C-alpha positions as CSV (number, residue, x, y, z in Angstrom):
1,M,6.8,6.0,-15.9
2,P,5.4,8.3,-13.1
3,R,2.1,7.7,-11.4
4,Y,-0.4,10.5,-11.1
5,K,-3.5,11.2,-9.0
6,V,-6.0,13.2,-11.1
7,I,-9.2,14.7,-9.7
8,V,-11.8,15.2,-12.5
9,E,-14.8,17.4,-12.1
10,C,-17.9,16.2,-14.0
11,S,-21.2,18.0,-14.5
12,G,-24.4,17.2,-16.3
13,P,-28.1,17.6,-16.2
14,H,-28.3,15.1,-13.3
15,G,-25.8,16.7,-11.0
16,N,-22.0,17.1,-10.4
17,A,-19.3,14.7,-9.2
18,A,-15.6,14.7,-8.4
19,L,-13.9,11.5,-9.5
20,T,-10.3,10.5,-8.6
21,Y,-8.1,8.4,-10.9
22,R,-4.6,7.0,-10.3
23,I,-2.9,6.6,-13.6
24,N,0.6,5.7,-14.9
25,A,1.5,8.1,-17.7
26,A,4.5,9.7,-19.4
27,S,3.4,13.2,-18.5
28,Q,0.9,15.2,-16.5
29,F,-1.0,16.1,-19.7
30,A,-1.3,12.4,-20.7
31,A,-2.6,11.5,-17.2
32,E,-5.2,14.2,-17.3
33,F,-6.3,13.3,-20.8
34,R,-6.6,9.6,-19.9
35,A,-8.6,10.4,-16.7
36,C,-11.0,12.5,-18.7
37,Q,-11.4,9.7,-21.3
38,L,-12.1,7.1,-18.5
39,A,-14.7,9.4,-16.9
40,G,-16.4,10.0,-20.2
41,D,-16.5,6.3,-21.0
42,H,-17.8,5.2,-17.6
43,Y,-20.2,8.1,-17.0
44,P,-21.8,9.2,-20.2
45,E,-24.4,11.2,-18.3
46,Y,-21.8,13.9,-17.6
47,R,-21.3,16.3,-20.5
48,D,-18.6,18.6,-19.0
49,I,-15.5,16.8,-17.8
50,K,-12.3,18.6,-16.8
51,P,-9.3,17.9,-14.7
52,V,-9.1,20.2,-11.6
53,R,-6.1,18.8,-9.7
54,T,-3.2,16.6,-10.6
55,E,-0.3,15.5,-8.5
56,V,2.6,13.1,-8.9
57,L,2.5,10.1,-6.5
58,K,5.6,9.0,-4.8
59,N,5.8,5.3,-4.3
60,G,2.2,5.0,-5.5
61,W,0.9,7.2,-2.6
62,S,0.1,10.8,-2.1
63,K,0.8,12.7,1.1
64,A,-2.9,13.0,1.8
65,D,-3.6,9.2,1.5
């Protein structure tokens, strides 16, 4: 199963945040969905949560890391 790095943008009445998740998933869509679920579960103060960037990690690392 591929590993993905998903950057999620969150916004709410108290401000904005960009959160990064590394997730094992069967597809890009599944990784984005799970990252948004995790963000919503851990940060209920954010009302608008959406994935803004997703990349497949090679050997568990991205080129930028």
